N, C-alpha and C positions, 0 to 999 in steps of 0.2 A: 154262915160262912161268907166272908167278903167275896165280891166278884170284880173282875177286871175285864176290859176289852183288850183283845190281842189279835194279831194277824196270823193266819195260817194259810198255807198254799192250798189251792183247790186241787183235790186229789184227781179229779177227772182231767184237769189241764195237765197236771204232772204226768199222769199215765200216758196221755197223748204225746207229750214231749219225749218221754222215755221210749215209746214205740218208734217215734220219728228218728231219734238219735241212736236207737238200738241198745245202748248200754248206758249205765249211770256215769261211767268214766267219760264217754264222749260228750254227754250232756254237761257234765261238770266242766270239762275243758272248754266247751262253747261259752259257758258262763264265766269262766276264769276263777272257779272256786274249787274246793276240795271235794272229792267223791264222797267222803264221809258226811259232808253237809247235805248233799243230795239224798244220801241214804236216810239221814234223820228226817228230812222232809217227807220222803216217800213212806216212812214207817209211821208218820204222824207224831213222833216223839218230841219234835221241836217246833216252836213257833218260828215264824219267818223273821229272820234278823234284818236290820236295815241293809246290811251288805248283800244278803240274798235277794231282797226286794229290789235293790238298786241294780244288781246284775241282771235280773230278769227284765226290768223295765228298760235298761239300756241295750240289751241284746235282742229283744223281741219287740216288734211293733204290736203291742197289746195293751188294752185298757187294764187298769189295776183290778177292777172287779171281775175280769175274765180269768185272772190268774190267782187272785187271793180273796179270802173271806175274812171279814172282821167278826170275831166270835166273842162270846162271853164265857169266861172260865172262872171257876171257884178257886180261891186262893187259900192255901193252908201254909202256915209257917211251922217248919220242923227245925227246932234248934235255931241255927243261924241261916237256914236255907229256906227259900220260898218255893213251894211246890204248887203248880197249877194243875187243874183237872177240868177238861172240857165239859161244858154243860149241855152242849148241843144247840144253844141259843145263838142266833145270828143277830148282829147289830143292824138295825134298820136306819137308813140315812135320815138325818134330821130334816124336817120340813122347813121350808123358808117361811118366816113369819109373814102374815098378811100385812100389806102396807096400808 
């Protein structure tokens, strides 16, 4: 089965933010996004969209790696829809070639 790299929010970071903001609604308001988007991130059902990543990176002074993971997921195509399934693999940063 083919695999792709995708971005997922780090659950430990998200749980910390939800505790800090007390509700998904207040956290979503802070980010300027819908509560349903935060809910999908919290459940792990959705990969992080560019809009979600952008909201996090502009509203919080945080490094990308502290809030997000790049993971490898298996891809299956069902009819006209592509379905991803997490493999549990993390992408390791590419090493700089020796000069």
